[in-house]
N, C-alpha and C positions, 0 to 999 in steps of 0.2 A: 904478497899478491895471491890472488885466488887462482885456483886451477881452471884451465880452459875447459869450457863445456863442450859437449858434443852437439852437433847439429842434429835435429830431429826432423822427421817427415813433416810434423806440424810445427810451424814456427810462429813467433809473436807477430802481431800486426805490424806491417812494414810501412804503412802510410806516413809520410813526413813531407813537410814543405821543403822546397829547395833551400830556403833560408835556414831552416832548422838543421840541415845537414852541416852547417858551420860548426855545430857542436862536436863534430868529428875531430876538430883540431885539439880539443881538450882530451878526448879519448886517446888520441895518438901521443900526446905529450904527458899523459898521466896526471892531469890536474883539472880543476874546474875553470873552463874558459867560457866567458859570456860576452854578449854584445856590449860595447861602450859607445855612446853617441859621440860623434865627431864634434858636434857643436857644444853641447852642454855637459858631456861627460857622464851622463846617466848610465848606470849599469842596469840592464834589464833582462828579464826572463818572463815568459818564453820568448824565443827569437821572433822578431817582427820586422816588417819592412819600414816602419816609422817609429821614431822615438815617442814614448808615451808622455814625455814632458814637453818637448819643443816641436815635435812632429818632423824633425830632420830625418832624411832618408839615408844618411850615410853613417856607417858604423865601422869600428875596428873590433877585433875579437881579442879580449884582454884576459889573461890568467888572473884569477881572483882567489882570495882565501876561501877555502871550502868549509870553514868552521861555521856552525850555526846551532840553533836550539830547535829540537823537534817540538813543534807546537801542538800537533794533533796527528792521530793515526786512525786508520780504518782497516778493517779486515774484510776483504772481498770474499764472499761466499758463493756468489752466483755470477757467471760470465757467459756471454754468447760467443766469445772467442774460443775456438777449440784449444789453442795452446794453453790459455789460462784455466779453462774448465777442467783440464786434465791435472792441474797442479793446485787447485784450491784447497784450503784458503790461502790468500795471498795478501801480504801487508804493503800498504802504501801510506805515505804521510806528508804533511806540510812542514817544511823547515824554513825558519826565518834565518837567513844567512847574515853573517856579520856585516855585509854590505847593504843590509836592509832590503834584501830582495827575497820574496817568497818563492820557494822551490818545491814542486811536487815530485816526490822521489819514491823509488822502490826502497823498502826498509830491510836491511839485513838483520839477522838475529842479534839481539842485545840492545837494539835501539829502543829507548824508552822516552815517553813524553816528558817534557821539561828538562831533559838531559842534553848535554852537548853531543853533537854528532859531526862527522866529516862527510861532506858531499863531494863526489867526483863523478866523472863521466866515463861510462864503460860501454862496451859493445854487446848488444843482446844477440840471440841466436838467429835473428833475421838479418843481421849485419847492420843494424841501426844504432845510433848513439842514444843512451838513456842515462838519466840521473839516478845515482844510487847512494844512499846514506848508510854509513856504518858507525858504530859506537866510537867515541873519541878514545876510550880505553878498550883494548881488545877484549871481546866477549869470550867467556869460557863455555858458553852454551853449546851443547851438541846440536848441530844444525838439523839433523833428521828428527829431533824431538820437538821442533817448533815449526810454525807455519812458514811457508816459502814467502819470498825468494831466499835461496841459499847462495852462497858465494859463487859456486860453480855454474850458476845460471848465466853468468856474464864473463866476458873476456876483459881482463884488467891490465894486461901487460903484453907488449909487442915483442919483448925480448926473445930472440931465437925463433920467432914465428915467421912463417911465410904469409904475406899479406896478399889476398886475392881481391882485386877490384873489378867490378863489372863495367867500369869505364875508366880508361887510363889516359884519355886524350884531352880532357878538358883542363883548363888552367888550374881549377881547384884540385883535380886529381893529381896533377903534377906537383902541387904544393904538398898534398898528402903523402905522395911517394917520398919526397924529401924528408918530411917529418918522420915517416915510418923508418927509413934507413938511419936517420939521426938518432932515433930512440930505440935502436936495438933489433929491428926486424932483420931477419936473415936475408929476405929477398921480397920482391914485389912482382906480381904477375897479373895478367888479365884472365878473368874467368867469369862465366855467366851465373855459376852456382857454386856454393860451398860444397866441399867434399866430405865434411864430417870427420876430420881427424884432429887430434890434440895439438898438432904442429902447425895448423893453418887457421887464419882468421879471415872470414869472408866479409867484405864491406859492400853494402848495396848503395850505389851512387844515384840510381834512377828510381 
């Protein structure tokens, strides 16, 4: 697992739809969890309010195999977002998942085009879920010698951590609290902002 990153004054863009927050289930469980249509069973990404095949509006969230092939990558050299502009260049790529779903991911060092990667869901410094791809075989590349993102930009484990939620009252928040405690979190509390320690993970629900 990667080292928990510090929260900075400048954080990644936090805008997400309420539907996309369902990805937090995977981040808490330590796997890739995607929408599965109740009617036709289609696995889809990005999260949506309607199935791309049958237009059904009901989904379950299903853990799926994170294996895939990195089809393409790009190196971002210019960004209007302050968080990324301070950390450029930054690698992202398109992964074709084993479930035949295309995933746009942050690429950790060692990921190479046409090679196998593993995609999972992690939590970024704004408290939002993001897709991150890592090499199938652990890379020996020294992170500071290659473009970002690096492993410590994201939280990848809840074990022993205090989870801070900016909303603990909704049914979804209650579900996350149970998942957090089941998967090793030391405690869960309400907080409007992260405090920037290695022992805490802040989750933005709103």
